[in-house]
MIKEFI-845944 format. One record per atom (N, C-alpha, C): residue in one letter; x, y negated, z. Coordinates in steps of 0.2 Angstrom, whole numbers, plus 2048, in hexadecimal, padded with zeros to 3 digits. Last residue first. Example, Ala and Ser with C-alpha at 12.3 -4.5 7.8 and 13.67 -1.06 7.14 Angstrom:
BEGIN
S84080B823 S844805824 S840800827 A84281C827 A83E816827 A842810827 
This chain:
BEGIN
R414D51C33 R416D56C38 R412D5DC36 I41CD43C2C I418D49C2A I419D4EC2F G41CD34C36 G41ED38C30 G419D3EC2F A41CD24C3C A419D2BC3C A41BD2EC36 C42AD1AC3F C424D1BC3C C422D22C3C S435D0EC47 S433D15C45 S42CD14C42 G442D01C46 G43DD05C4A G43BD0CC47 S442CF6C38 S445CFAC3D S440CFEC41 V444CEEC28 V440CF0C2E V444CF5C32 T446CE0C1D T448CE7C20 T444CE8C26 H440CD8C0F H440CD8C17 H441CDFC19 G43FCD7C02 G445CD7C04 G446CD7C0C T432CD7BFB T434CD1BFF T43BCD1C01 R431CE2BF3 R42ECDCBF1 R430CD6BF5 F438CECBFA F43ACEBBF4 F437CE4BF1 F431CECC07 F438CEAC06 F43ACE8BFF D424CF0C03 D425CE9C05 D42CCE7C05 V427CFDC00 V425CF9BFB V426CF2BFC A42BD01C0D A430D01C07 A42ECFDC01 K41FD01C13 K425CFCC16 K42ACFCC10 A418D0AC0D A416D03C0C A41BCFEC0E A41CD16C12 A41FD14C0B A41DD0DC0A C415D19C1D C41BD15C1E C41ED13C17 P40CD22C1A P40AD1BC19 P410D17C1A I415D2EC0F I412D2CC16 I410D25C15 K41DD32C05 K417D36C06 K413D33C0C D429D2CC04 D424D2ABFF D41DD2DC00 L430D32C0F L42ED2BC0F L428D29C0A S436D3FC0F S42ED3EC0F S42CD37C0F G442D45C0E G440D40C09 G439D3FC09 H43FD53C17 H444D50C13 H440D4BC0E Q437D52C27 Q436D53C20 Q43BD4FC1C G435D51C35 G43BD55C33 G43BD56C2B D431D40C3B D42FD47C39 D435D4BC37 L430D32C3D L42FD37C42 L42CD3DC3F V43DD28C37 V436D2BC35 V436D31C3A T444D19C3A T444D20C3C T43DD23C3B L44ED0EC31 L447D10C33 L447D17C34 L45AD02C32 L459D09C33 L452D0AC35 S463CF6C28 S45ECF8C2D S45CCFFC2D G474CF1C25 G46DCF2C23 G469CF4C29 G484CFBC25 G480CF6C27 G478CF7C25 V48DD05C24 V48CD01C1E V487CFBC1F A48ED0CC30 A494D0BC2C A493D06C26 K481D0DC35 K487D0AC39 K48DD08C35 Q47AD14C2B Q478D0DC2D Q47ED09C31 T481D20C2C T482D1CC26 T480D15C27 D47ED25C38 D485D23C37 D485D1FC31 V470D26C37 V472D22C3C V47AD20C3A A46FD30C2D A46CD29C2B A46FD24C30 W475D3AC33 W479D37C2D W476D30C2C S46CD3DC3D S473D3AC3F S476D37C39 Y462D44C36 Y461D3DC38 Y468D3AC3A P469D4FC29 P467D4DC30 P467D46C31 T462D55C1C T466D4FC1D T465D4CC24 E45CD61C21 E45FD61C1B E464D5BC1B G454D5FC2D G45AD63C2D G45ED63C27 E44CD52C37 E44ED55C30 E454D59C30 D447D4BC41 D448D52C42 D44AD56C3B I446D3EC3C I449D3FC43 I44BD47C44 H44CD37C2E H447D3BC31 H449D3FC37 G450D26C29 G452D2DC2B G44DD31C2E S453D1AC1E S44ED1DC22 S450D24C23 V45BD0AC1B V45BD11C1B V456D14C1F E45DCFBC11 E459CFFC16 E45AD07C16 F463CECC0D F465CF3C0D F461CF6C13 A468CDEC04 A462CE1C07 A463CE8C07 S47ACDCC04 S474CDCC01 S46ECDFC05 S486CDCC0B S482CD7C0D S47BCD7C09 G48FCEBC11 G48DCE6C0C G488CE1C0F K49DCF5C16 K497CF1C18 K496CECC12 V4A2D05C10 V4A3CFDC11 V49DCFAC12 P4A9D15C14 P4A4D10C13 P4A6D09C14 K4B7D1CC0C K4B4D1AC12 K4AED15C10 W4BBD2CC04 W4BAD25C04 W4B7D23C0B P4C6D39BFE P4C0D36C02 P4C1D2FC02 Q4C9D43BF3 Q4CBD3CBF4 Q4C5D38BF8 A4D1D53BF4 A4CBD4FBF5 A4CED48BF6 P4D9D5ABE5 P4D9D58BEC P4D3D53BED F4D2D67BDB F4D4D60BDC F4D4D5EBE3 P4CED74BDA P4D4D73BD8 P4D7D6CBD9 W4C6D7FBE5 W4C5D79BE2 W4CCD76BE0 G4C5D8BBED G4C9D8BBE6 G4C9D84BE2 G4B6D87BF4 G4BBD8CBF3 G4BFD8BBED C4ACD7EBF7 C4B2D7BBF4 C4B8D80BF4 F4A1D82BFD F4A0D80BF6 F4A7D7FBF3 A4A2D85C0A A4A3D8AC06 A4A4D88BFE A49DD7AC11 A4A4D7BC11 A4A6D80C0C I48FD7CC12 I492D77C0D I499D78C0C E48FD8AC1A E48BD87C14 E48FD82C10 F48ED95C25 F493D93C20 F490D90C1A K487D93C35 K486D94C2E K48BD91C29 G48AD90C42 G48ED95C3F G48CD97C38 G47BD8FC4C G481D8DC4A G485D92C46 T46FD93C53 T46FD92C4C T475D90C48 A472D96C60 A46DD99C5D A46DD98C56 P47ED8FC65 P47ED96C65 P478D99C61 Y488D84C60 Y481D84C5F Y47FD8CC5F E495D86C63 E492D80C66 E48AD80C65 R498D92C5D R499D91C65 R495D8BC67 Q496D8EC50 Q492D94C53 Q492D93C5B H4A0D85C4E H499D83C4E H494D88C51 A4ABD8EC4E A4AAD88C53 A4A3D86C54 Q4A8D95C43 Q4A8D99C4A Q4A7D93C4F V4AAD8CC39 V4A4D8FC3A V4A3D92C41 E4B8D89C3B E4B3D84C3D E4ACD87C3D G4BDD95C37 G4BED93C3E G4B9D8EC40 W4BAD94C2A W4B7D9AC2E W4B7D98C35 A4C2D8AC25 A4BBD89C25 A4B7D8EC2A Q4CFD90C27 Q4CDD8AC2B Q4C5D89C2B E4CDD9BC1F E4CED9CC26 E4CDD96C2A F4CBD95C12 F4C6D99C15 F4C7D9AC1C D4CED85C0C D4D1D8AC10 D4CCD8EC13 R4C5D7BC08 R4CAD7EC03 R4CDD84C06 G4BDD74C11 G4BAD7AC0D G4BFD7DC08 G4C1D62C11 G4C0D69C14 G4BED6EC0F T4B9D54C0B T4BED57C0E T4BCD5EC11 G4B3D4EBFB G4B2D51C02 G4B8D54C04 E4B5D4BBEE E4B6D45BF3 E4B5D48BFA N4B4D57BE7 N4B9D52BE5 N4BAD4CBEA C4AAD5EBEE C4B1D60BEE C4B6D5BBEC F49DD5ABEC F49FD5CBF3 F4A7D5CBF3 M49CD58BDF M49AD53BE3 M49CD54BEA A4A0D65BD9 A4A4D5FBD9 A4A2D59BDE N494D6CBDC N49AD6EBE0 N49FD68BDF Y48CD66BD2 Y48AD67BD9 Y490D68BDD Q492D68BC6 Q492D61BC9 Q490D61BD0 V491D76BC6 V498D73BC5 V497D6CBC8 S484D79BC6 S488D7ABCC S48FD77BCB N476D71BC2 N47CD72BBF N481D73BC5 L466D78BC2 L46BD75BC6 L472D76BC3 G45BD73BB4 G45ED78BB9 G463D74BBD R454D6ABAB R453D6ABB2 R456D6FBB7 P455D69B9D P45AD67BA1 P45AD67BA9 N452D75B90 N44FD72B97 N455D70B9B V45CD6FB83 V458D74B86 V455D71B8D D463D65B7D D45ED68B79 D45AD6EB7C F46CD61B87 F468D5CB84 F462D5FB80 G46ED6DB94 G46FD6BB8E G46AD66B8B F46AD7CB9E F46DD75B9D F46DD73B96 V464D87BAA V464D85BA3 V466D7EBA2 Q465D94BB6 Q467D8DBB4 Q467D8CBAC R458D9EBBC R45ED9DBB8 R45FD96BB6 A453D9EBCD A452D9CBC6 A458D9BBC3 G455DACBD9 G456DA5BD6 G455DA4BCF A449DB7BDF A44FDB6BDB A44FDAEBD9 A444DB6BF0 A442DB5BE9 A449DB4BE5 P448DC2BFD P448DBBBFA P447DBBBF3 H443DCCC07 H443DCCC00 H443DC5BFD A443DC9C15 A448DCEC12 A448DCFC0B S438DC1C17 S43EDBEC16 S444DC2C14 A42FDCAC1B A42EDC7C15 A435DC4C12 P436DD8C24 P433DD2C24 P433DCFC1D V432DE8C29 V436DE4C24 V433DDEC23 G431DEEC3B G42FDEDC34 G434DE9C30 G434DEEC48 G436DF4C44 G434DF3C3D D430DE4C50 D42CDEAC51 D42EDEFC4C R43ADDBC4D R43ADDDC54 R436DE4C54 V435DD8C40 V43CDDBC41 V43CDDEC48 T429DD1C43 T429DD7C3F T430DDBC40 A42EDC6C4A A42ADCBC4E A42ADD2C4A L435DC0C40 L438DC2C46 L434DC7C4A D42ADBDC37 D430DC1C35 D433DC4C3B D422DB5C3F D41FDBBC3C D425DC0C3A A42ADAAC41 A428DAEC46 A425DB5C44 A42BDA6C33 A431DA8C37 A430DACC3D S41EDA2C31 S421DA7C2D S427DAAC30 D41DD97C3B D419D9DC3B D41BDA3C37 W427D8EC37 W428D92C3D W423D98C3D I428D86C2C I427D8DC2B I428D91C31 S429D79C30 S424D7AC2B S423D82C2A Q434D78C38 Q42DD79C3C Q428D7BC37 P441D82C31 P43ED7CC33 P437D7DC35 S44BD8FC39 S446D8DC35 S443D86C36 A455D94C40 A456D8EC3E A451D8BC39 F452DA1C43 F452D9DC49 F452D95C46 Q454DA7C36 Q44DDA6C39 Q44DDA1C3F G462DA7C36 G45EDA3C31 G457DA2C33 T465DAFC41 T467DA8C41 T463DA4C3C A460DBBC3B A45DDB9C41 A45EDB1C41 W46ADBDC31 W463DBCC2F W45FDB9C35 Q476DBEC38 Q475DB8C34 Q46DDB7C32 R474DCAC3F R474DC4C43 R473DBEC3E D469DD3C33 D46EDD2C38 D46EDCCC3B L462DDCC27 L460DD8C2C L465DD8C32 V467DDBC16 V468DDEC1D V465DD9C22 T467DDFC05 T464DDBC0A T465DDFC11 T46BDE7BFA T46DDE0BFA T46BDDCC01 D466DF3BFB D46DDF2BF9 D46FDEBBFA D45BDF1C09 D45DDF4C03 D464DF2C01 V45CDF0C17 V456DF0C14 V456DF3C0D V464DF4C26 V465DF4C1E V45EDF5C1B R467DECC34 R462DF0C31 R462DEFC29 P475DEDC40 P471DE9C3A P46CDEFC37 H478DEDC4F H475DF2C4A H471DEFC45 Q47DDE1C54 Q480DE8C55 Q47EDEDC51 A475DD8C4F A47CDD7C4E A47FDDDC4F L468DDCC53 L46ADDCC4C L471DDBC4A Q46ADDAC61 Q469DE0C5E Q46ADE1C57 D46BDCCC61 D471DD0C63 D470DD7C60 R45EDC8C5C R464DC7C58 R46ADCBC5A L457DCDC67 L456DD0C61 L45CDCEC5C A45CDC5C71 A45DDCCC72 A45CDD0C6B F458DB9C6D F45FDBAC6D F460DC2C6E L44ADBAC6F L44DDB9C68 L454DBBC68 A449DBCC7D A447DC1C78 A44ADC0C71 A44EDB0C82 A451DB7C83 A44FDBCC7E H445DA7C7D H44CDA6C7B H44FDADC7C V439DACC83 V439DACC7C V441DACC7A A43CDA9C90 A43BDB0C8E A43BDB1C87 D43DD9BC90 D443D9FC92 D442DA6C90 A431D97C8C A436D96C88 A43CD9AC89 T424DA3C90 T428D9EC91 T42ED9DC8D T41EDAFC8B T41ADA9C8C T41DDA3C8F G424DB9C7D G424DB6C84 G420DB0C85 F422DBEC71 F429DBDC73 F429DBAC7A H415DC0C69 H417DC4C6F H41FDC4C70 Y40EDBAC5F Y414DBCC5E Y418DC0C63 E401DB6C64 E402DB8C5D E408DBCC5C A402DB3C71 A3FDDB7C6F A3FDDBAC68 D40CDA9C71 D40EDB0C73 D408DB5C71 H40DD9CC6E H40ADA0C69 H40BDA7C6B Q415D95C77 Q40ED93C76 Q40AD97C72 A421D9BC73 A41ED9CC7A A417D9AC7A L423D95C67 L422D9CC67 L41FD9EC6E W426D88C6B W420D89C67 W41ED91C67 T432D8AC71 T42CD87C75 T426D89C71 V43AD8EC66 V439D92C6C V433D90C70 F439D83C5E F436D89C5C F435D8EC62 R441D7AC66 R439D78C65 R436D7FC63 G44DD80C65 G44AD7EC6B G443D7DC6B F44FD7FC57 F44ED85C5A F44BD85C61 G452D71C55 G44BD74C53 G44AD7BC56 K45FD71C5A K459D6DC5E K453D70C5C E465D79C51 E465D7BC58 E45FD77C5C A463D71C45 A460D78C46 A460D7AC4D V46BD66C48 V464D65C47 V460D6CC48 A478D6DC49 A475D6AC4F A46ED68C4E D47AD71C3B D479D76C41 D476D73C47 I47CD65C36 I476D69C34 I474D6EC39 S488D62C3C S482D5EC3D S47BD61C3B G490D6CC36 G48FD6CC3D G489D67C3F D490D69C29 D48ED6FC2B D48CD6FC32 M497D5CC2A M490D5DC27 M48DD63C29 A4A3D60C2F A49FD5CC33 A498D5CC30 S4A8D67C23 S4A7D6BC2A S4A2D67C2E L4A9D5DC1A L4A4D63C19 L4A3D66C1F D4A7D4CC1A D4ABD52C1E D4A7D58C1E M4A5D3FC14 M4A3D45C11 M4A8D4AC14 V49CD32C1C V4A3D35C1B V4A2D3CC19 P48FD2EC1D P494D29C1A P49BD2CC19 P483D3AC18 P488D38C1D P48DD33C19 M473D36C10 M479D3AC11 M47ED37C15 V462D34C16 V468D31C14 V46ED36C15 S453D32C13 S457D38C14 S45ED37C12 D454D24C08 D450D28C0C D453D2FC0D L458D13C06 L45BD1AC05 L457D1EC0A W457D04BFC W454D08C01 W456D10C00 M45CCF4BF7 M45DCFBBF7 M45ACFFBFD R45CCE6BED R45ACE9BF2 R45BCF1BF2 D468CE2BE4 D462CDDBE6 D460CE0BED V479CE3BE1 V473CE6BE4 V46ECE1BE6 H484CDEBDD H480CE0BD8 H47ACE3BDA S48CCDCBE8 S48ACD6BE5 S485CD8BDF D490CE9BEB D48BCE6BEF D488CE0BEC F497CF4BE5 F494CEFBE1 F48FCEBBE5 M49CCFDBEE M4A0CFBBE9 M49ECF5BE5 S492CFFBF7 S498CFEBFA S49DCFBBF4 R487D02BEE R487CFCBF2 R48ECFABF5 Y48CD0FBEA Y48BD09BE5 Y48BD02BE9 V48CD17BF5 V492D15BF1 V491D0FBED T47ED17BF8 T483D14BFD T489D12BF9 G479D1CBEC G477D16BEE G47CD13BF3 I47ED29BEC I480D24BE6 I47ED1DBE8 A478D2EBF7 A480D2DBF7 A482D28BF1 T46BD2EBF5 T46DD29BFA T475D28BF9 G469D38BEC G469D32BE9 G46BD2CBEE Y469D43BF5 Y470D41BF2 Y46FD3BBEE S45BD3BBFD S460D41BFD S467D3FBF9 V457D2EBF3 V455D33BF7 V45AD39BF7 G456D1CBEF G45AD23BEF G457D27BF4 Y454D0EBE6 Y450D13BEB Y453D1ABEA F459CFEBE2 F45BD05BE2 F457D09BE7 S45BCF0BD7 S459CF3BDD S45ACFBBDD I469CE6BD0 I464CECBCF I461CEDBD6 K46ECD8BC7 K46DCDCBCD K468CE1BCC P46ECD4BBA P474CD1BBE P474CD5BC5 A46CCDEBAC A469CDCBB3 A46FCDABB7 G46ECE4BA0 G46ECDDBA0 G46CCDABA7 L46FCF1B9E L469CEFB9F L468CE7B9F A47DCF2B9F A47ACF4B99 A473CF1B99 A47FCF0BAD A481CEBBA8 A47ECECBA1 R479CFCBB2 R476CF5BB4 R478CF0BAF L481D05BAD L47AD05BAB L477CFEBAC S48DD02BB4 S48DD02BAD S486D01BAA D488D06BC0 D489CFFBBF D48ACFDBB8 L486D14BBF L480D10BC0 L482D08BBF D494D17BBD D48FD18BB8 D489D14BB8 R498D14BCA R49AD10BC5 R496D11BBF A491D1FBD1 A48FD18BD2 A492D13BCD N497D2ABCB N490D29BCA N48ED21BCC N4A4D28BD0 N4A3D26BC9 N49BD26BC7 T4A1D2BBDD T4A4D24BDC T4A3D23BD4 T49ED38BDD T498D33BDF T49BD2CBDD T4A5D40BCE T4A5D3DBD5 T49FD39BD6 L4ADD47BC3 L4A6D48BC6 L4A6D46BCD Q4BAD47BBF Q4B6D41BBF Q4AFD41BC1 K4BED54BBE K4C1D50BC3 K4BDD49BC4 V4B6D59BB3 V4B4D5BBBA V4B7D56BBF F4BED53BA9 F4B7D51BAA F4B5D53BB1 A4CAD5ABAA A4CAD53BAA A4C3D50BAC P4C7D68BA9 P4C9D65BAF P4C9D5DBAF D4BDD71BA2 D4BFD6ABA0 D4C1D66BA6 I4BED7EBA6 I4BBD7DB9F I4BDD76B9D A4C3D7FBB3 A4C8D80BAE A4C5D7EBA7 T4B8D7FBBB T4BBD78BBA T4C1D79BB4 C4B4D8CBB9 C4B0D87BB6 C4B4D80BB6 R4BED94BC0 R4BCD95BB9 R4B9D8FBB6 K4BED8EBCD K4C4D8EBC8 K4C3D8FBC1 N4B1D90BD1 N4B4D89BD0 N4BAD89BCC Y4AFD9EBD1 Y4ABD99BCD Y4AED93BCC E4B9DA2BDA E4B9DA4BD3 E4B5DA0BCE T4B4D9BBE5 T4BBD9ABE3 T4BCD9CBDC Y4A8DA1BE7 Y4A8D9ABE6 Y4AFD98BE3 A4ADDAEBEB A4A8DADBE5 A4A8DA6BE3 D4B3DABBF6 D4B7DAEBF1 D4B3DADBEA F4A9DA8BFE F4AEDA3BFD F4B2DA5BF7 G4A2DB4BFF G49FDAEBFC G4A4DA9BFA A4ACDBCC05 A4AADBEBFE A4A6DB8BFB K4ACDB5C11 K4B2DB5C0D K4B0DB7C06 A49FDB8C16 A4A1DB1C15 A4A7DB1C10 K4A0DC6C17 K49BDC3C13 K49DDBCC11 E4AADC6C21 E4ABDCAC1B E4A7DC7C16 K4A4DC0C2C K4AADBDC29 K4ABDC0C22 A49ADC9C2F A498DC2C2C A49EDBFC29 S49EDD9C27 S49DDD4C2D S49CDCDC2A A493DE4C1D A499DE0C1F A498DDBC24 T487DEAC1A T489DEBC21 T490DE8C22 V486DE9C0C V482DE5C11 V483DE5C18 P495DE6C04 P491DEBC08 P48CDE7C0C V496DDCBF5 V498DDDBFC V493DE1C00 A49BDDEBE5 A496DDFBEA A499DE0BF1 P4A5DD1BDD P4A4DD8BE0 P49FDD9BE5 G49BDC3BD8 G4A1DC7BD9 G4A0DCEBDB D491DBCBCB D492DC0BD1 D498DC3BD2 Q494DADBC3 Q495DB4BC2 Q495DB7BC9 W48BD9FBBD W48DDA3BC3 W48EDAABC1 E48FD96BAE E48BD9ABB2 E48FD9EBB8 C491D86BAA C495D8CBAC C491D90BB0 D491D78BA0 D48DD7EBA2 D491D84BA3 I495D68BA4 I498D6EBA3 I493D74BA5 K48FD59B9C K490D5DBA2 K493D63B9F D487D49B98 D48CD4EB97 D48ED52B9D S475D4AB9C S47BD47B9B S481D4CB9A Y469D51B9E Y46BD4FB97 Y471D4CB96 G46FD58BAD G469D57BA9 G46BD56BA1 T480D54BB2 T479D56BB3 T475D55BAD G48CD4DBB0 G48CD54BB2 G485D57BB3 R487D3DBB6 R48CD41BB2 R48CD48BB4 M475D3DBBA M47CD3CBBC M481D40BB7 D469D36BB1 D46CD3CBB2 D473D3BBB4 F45FD29BB7 F464D2BBB3 F467D32BB6 G452D1CBB7 G455D22BB9 G45BD24BB5 V448D0EBBB V44DD11BB7 V450D17BBB V43BD03BBA V43ED09BBE V442D0DBB9 D439CF3BBA D43ACF8BB5 D43ECFDBBA Y42DCEEBC7 Y433CEFBC4 Y433CF4BBE D41FCECBCA D424CE7BCB D42BCE8BC8 A418CF8BC8 A416CF2BC5 A41BCECBC5 A41FD01BCF A420D02BC8 A41DCFCBC5 L41CCFFBDC L421CFBBDA L422CFCBD3 A412D09BDF A410D02BDE A416CFDBDB G419D14BE3 G417D13BDC G415D0CBDA L41DD18BEF L420D12BED L41ED10BE6 G417D25BF0 G415D20BF4 G417D19BF2 M418D2ABDE M41AD2ABE5 M416D25BE9 T417D29BD1 T411D2CBD4 T412D2DBDC S422D22BCC S41CD1FBCB S416D22BCF F42CD2BBCE F42BD26BD3 F425D22BD2 A42BD34BC3 A429D36BCA A428D31BCF E430D2BBBA E429D2EBB9 E427D30BC0 P43DD29BBF P438D23BBE P431D26BBD D443D36BBF D441D33BC5 D43CD2DBC4 E448D3CBB4 E441D3CBB4 E43ED39BBB I456D3CBB6 I453D38BB0 I44BD37BB1 N45ED42BBF N459D3DBC1 N455D39BBC G464D53BC0 G463D4DBBC G45ED49BC0 L46ED5BBCC L467D5ABC9 L467D53BC6 G479D5BBD3 G478D61BCE G472D60BCA P475D56BE4 P478D55BDD P476D5BBD9 G464D4FBE2 G46AD52BDF G46ED54BE5 G459D41BE2 G45BD47BE4 G462D49BE0 L454D35BDC L450D38BE1 L452D3FBE4 S456D25BD8 S45AD2BBD8 S457D30BDE A451D17BCF A44ED1DBD4 A453D23BD3 V454D06BCE V456D0DBCC V454D12BD1 L44BCF9BC8 L44CCFDBCE L44ED04BCC V44DCE8BC2 V44ECF0BC1 V44FCF3BC8 G440CDBBC4 G447CDEBC2 G447CE5BC1 R434CD6BC6 R439CD3BC9 R440CD6BC8 R424CD3BBE R42BCD7BBD R430CD3BC1 K418CCEBBC K41ACCFBC3 K422CD2BC3 A416CCFBAF A415CC8BB2 A418CC8BB9 P416CDCBAC P41BCD8BAA P41BCD1BAD D411CE9BB4 D40FCE2BB3 D414CDEBB2 A419CF4BB2 A412CF5BB0 A40FCEEBAF A42ACF4BAD A425CF2BB2 A41ECF1BAF K42FD03BA4 K42ECFBBA5 K429CFABAA R438D10BA8 R431D0EBA7 R431D06BA9 R446D18BA1 R443D13BA5 R43CD13BA4 S456D22BA2 S44FD21BA0 S44CD1BBA4 V465D29B9B V461D25BA0 V45AD24B9D A473D33B9B A46CD33B99 A469D2EB9E I483D2FB97 I47FD30B9C I478D2FB9A K492D36B8F K48BD33B8E K487D35B95 V4A3D31B91 V49ED36B92 V497D32B91 K4B3D2DB88 K4ACD2BB8B K4A8D31B8C R4C4D2BB8A R4BFD2FB89 R4B8D2DB8C G4CAD1AB8C G4CBD21B8A G4C4D25B89 Q4C8D0DB90 Q4C8D0EB89 Q4C9D15B87 P4C9D0EB9E P4C3D0CB9B P4C2D0DB94 Q4D0D16BA9 Q4D2D16BA2 Q4CBD14B9E A4C9D16BB5 A4D0D14BB5 A4D3D13BAE Y4BED1DBB2 Y4BDD16BB2 Y4C4D13BB3 D4BCD2ABA8 D4C0D28BAD D4C1D20BAD M4B2D2AB9E M4B2D30BA3 M4B7D2EBA9 P4A9D1BB9C P4AFD1EB9C P4AFD24BA1 V499D1EB94 V49DD1BB99 V4A3D1EB99 A48AD1BB8A A491D1EB8A A495D1AB8F L47AD20B8C L47FD1BB8E L486D1EB8E M46BD23B84 M471D26B86 M476D20B87 A459D22B89 A45FD20B85 A465D24B88 C447D22B89 C44ED25B8B C453D22B86 E438D1DB92 E43DD1DB8C E444D1FB8E S428D21B97 S42FD21B98 S433D21B92 K41BD20B92 K41ED1AB96 K425D1AB97 T414D2AB8D T415D25B88 T419D1FB8C D414D3BB8F D416D35B92 D418D30B8D G410D48B8A G40CD42B89 G40ED3BB8C P419D51B8F P419D4FB88 P415D49B86 D422D50B9D D41BD4EB9B D41BD4CB94 S42FD55B9E S42AD58BA2 S422D56BA0 W438D59B8F W435D53B94 W42FD56B97 N43DD61B86 N43AD64B8C N439D5FB91 N449D56B7F N446D5CB7F N443D5FB86 A446D45B7C A449D4AB81 A445D50B81 V43FD3EB73 V446D40B71 V449D45B76 K432D3DB76 K434D3FB6F K43BD41B6F A431D3AB84 A42DD40B81 A42FD42B7A C438D2EB84 C43BD34B86 C438D3AB84 P439D23B76 P435D27B7B P438D2DB7D E449D1AB77 E444D1EB73 E43FD21B78 W455D0DB76 W44FD10B7A W44BD14B75 K465D0CB77 K460D0DB71 K45AD11B75 L470D02B7E L46BD07B7F L466D07B7A G481D01B77 G47BCFEB7A G476D04B7B E491D05B7D E48CD06B79 E485D04B7C E49AD02B88 E49BD00B81 E496D01B7C A49BCFEB97 A496D01B93 A496CFFB8C A4A6CF7B9B A4A6CFEB9C A4A0D02B98 G4A9CEAB99 G4A8CEEB93 G4A7CF5B94 A4B4CE8BA7 A4B0CE5BA2 A4AFCE9B9C P4B3CF6BB3 P4B7CF1BAE P4B2CEEBA9 A4ABCF5BC2 A4ABCF8BBC A4AFCF3BB7 V4B5CF4BD1 V4B0CF1BCD V4B1CF4BC6 V4B9CF7BE2 V4B9CF9BDB V4B4CF6BD7 G4B8CF4BEF G4BCCEFBEB G4BDCF2BE4 A4B7D04BF7 A4B6CFDBF7 A4BACFABF1 G4ADD13BF7 G4B4D0FBF6 G4B2D08BF5 V4A7D22BFD V4A6D1BBFC V4ADD17BFC A49DD2FBFC A4A3D2DBFC A4A3D26BFA V492D3BC02 V493D34C01 V49AD33C01 V488D49BFC V48FD46BFD V48ED3EBFE A47DD55C03 A480D51BFD A486D4EC00 V46FD60C04 V475D5EC07 V478D5AC01 V464D63BFD V466D63C03 V46BD5FC05 V45DD62BF3 V45FD62BFA V463D5DBFD A459D67BE6 A45BD60BE8 A45DD5FBEF A45ED77BE8 A45AD72BE4 A45DD6BBE7 V46CD82BE5 V468D7EBEA V464D78BE6 R475D8DBE3 R46FD8CBE0 R46AD88BE5 V482D95BE1 V481D8EBE2 V47BD8CBDF K484DA4BEA K481DA0BE4 K481D99BE6 K488DAABF6 K48BDADBEF K488DA9BE9 L481DA4C00 L488DA3BFF L48BDA5BF9 E474D99BFF E476DA0BFE E47DDA0BFC V470D8DC0A V473D8EC04 V475D96C04 M467D8DC15 M467D87C11 M46AD89C0A 
């Protein structure tokens, strides 16, 4: 899921939910009006130069809402007005991913999704979270640490990755500690309410996917009376415990491994691991144990070892064929395609440059300012080993907890709060990026209804017929439960 020595994850995967109760935005929080201009004109590198519908503005908000008259930060926002003004029923904010990624172009993307019909009914609004995209942020490049021998132990590699995060976090947070300390999901929610006030909307509706669901959950917990209707798809957990999040991801992967083994047995003519699930299981574990005892060095940066095999075992169903090819290739003495990962894209930030890179400072802050765990390597490594024992095929990947090495601020966790506004969550039964259990836990913690999507695809609701249920929800407020078919 995450490369240990780099913070380079796209909208994924994984995210934060931190929730507080009883907090309201101070009067006058948005002190500057919104001056709307065509996004294609004012926003450099806007993805569609011919876009005539999106308009952009900057919103000034308090950096620290406890000091509303103090330092301000700028939040970049966009909107597309309702295509049919006669049917307009309000404002719908779209937040389709993150953290570390801006959401200012989400209204344009939303118009092409399965929920795009709502663009006739609503002004669709997006915003770049503080620390991302065109909004105020910190640009701090990753620097690789000392080279780690490819034959190093799993713990040595994990420690090197943890130390690299520690160096990055200490160096980058020191650029502007006051700003980084205020990079929280809670403040993203407060910024959203400042935007609501600046738009003159008594209430807003909200559609969130992936990390966008964190903002939605927090916003509803803090500003329930300002919510009209809210739907969250591929939902983040209600409590940000880094080790528990790693464990729940491992649990999904272990379940998927069982199905992978059965699938391999059905395709023995192609991959030759055995004609029964037991035979395939034994063959794969024997291969993994062989690589653990005698790792195969491919080049100066790549080794085929236990960790590599575990990664293949945890492959999602969409790439079982390539994982099976790679495992068979290694079994037969060859070099698999996955031994040569593509180089990551370089980050680029700034209002006057392409804003679509991942901002790793903001990404890490979303995990570390409000998430618990990850500060102490030995404790985190002990939790990794516990996951490996619990999930013997796929457990023990050191992922989310590694982000917070050297983080200088203590965690300020929050608890979810139930609300009364119209609220729906949809979870994907076999998904590994935001496990279904997170949707279940969130629905139990904050209320509303739960729709189960029968697939393993992250955020697929807008791509399936079931999107019609979400369209109806935003038009009528009627929640739904049960299940619907997904993408297989």
